[in-house]
C-alpha positions as a printed NumPy array, in Angstrom:
array([[ 99.806,  74.125,  42.155],
       [ 99.643,  71.365,  44.738],
       [ 96.209,  70.26 ,  45.969],
       [ 95.861,  67.85 ,  48.896],
       [ 92.983,  65.365,  48.997],
       [ 92.079,  64.212,  52.501],
       [ 90.01 ,  61.019,  52.581],
       [ 88.239,  59.955,  55.746],
       [ 88.447,  56.239,  56.481],
       [ 89.711,  53.497,  58.728],
       [ 92.846,  51.394,  59.007],
       [ 92.348,  47.797,  60.137],
       [ 95.476,  46.174,  61.564],
       [ 95.691,  42.515,  62.614],
       [ 98.051,  41.328,  65.367],
       [ 98.93 ,  37.627,  65.704],
       [ 99.373,  36.852,  69.423],
       [101.061,  33.505,  68.669],
       [103.682,  35.05 ,  66.375],
       [103.762,  38.301,  68.389],
       [103.711,  40.469,  65.29 ],
       [101.419,  42.499,  63.051],
       [100.385,  40.318,  60.123],
       [ 98.331,  42.56 ,  57.849],
       [ 96.566,  45.847,  57.476],
       [ 93.942,  47.284,  55.186],
       [ 92.488,  50.706,  54.559],
       [ 88.753,  51.229,  54.209],
       [ 88.126,  54.565,  52.524],
       [ 85.016,  56.495,  53.4  ],
       [ 82.901,  58.644,  51.123],
       [ 83.991,  61.951,  52.599],
       [ 86.896,  63.751,  50.904],
       [ 88.141,  67.242,  51.571],
       [ 90.441,  69.275,  49.366],
       [ 92.933,  71.929,  50.363],
       [ 95.779,  73.874,  48.864],
       [ 99.305,  73.105,  49.971],
       [ 99.144,  75.946,  52.51 ],
       [ 95.995,  74.438,  54.093],
       [ 93.446,  76.721,  52.436],
       [ 90.229,  74.685,  51.894],
       [ 88.841,  74.338,  48.378],
       [ 85.724,  72.773,  46.878],
       [ 85.973,  69.525,  44.887],
       [ 84.552,  71.276,  41.805],
       [ 87.476,  73.731,  41.961],
       [ 89.822,  70.733,  41.879],
       [ 88.087,  69.227,  38.854],
       [ 88.275,  72.558,  36.995],
       [ 92.069,  72.348,  37.239],
       [ 92.247,  68.814,  35.773],
       [ 92.569,  68.676,  31.985],
       [ 90.045,  65.819,  31.612],
       [ 87.637,  67.623,  34.027],
       [ 87.401,  64.321,  35.93 ],
       [ 89.439,  63.459,  39.002],
       [ 92.176,  60.956,  38.135],
       [ 92.138,  57.684,  40.079],
       [ 94.938,  56.981,  42.551],
       [ 94.779,  53.729,  44.542],
       [ 95.345,  53.637,  48.297],
       [ 98.511,  51.547,  48.296],
       [ 99.607,  50.535,  51.779],
       [102.805,  48.772,  52.745],
       [102.089,  45.486,  54.506],
       [104.012,  44.594,  57.662]])
């Protein structure tokens, strides 16, 4: 079963006007997360945790590719 986690947040991107290029970006994750099945059906976070062997959501960092 595939479960999607949707995290609300912001992307901050910095543009250097001298170099005329994007120089960096960062993601600021918010507290709100929604869960849904692969077909888009919403599910509660406790339903997600019930399906994880450790009963605790595993950590996955928000890796972003820098420009």
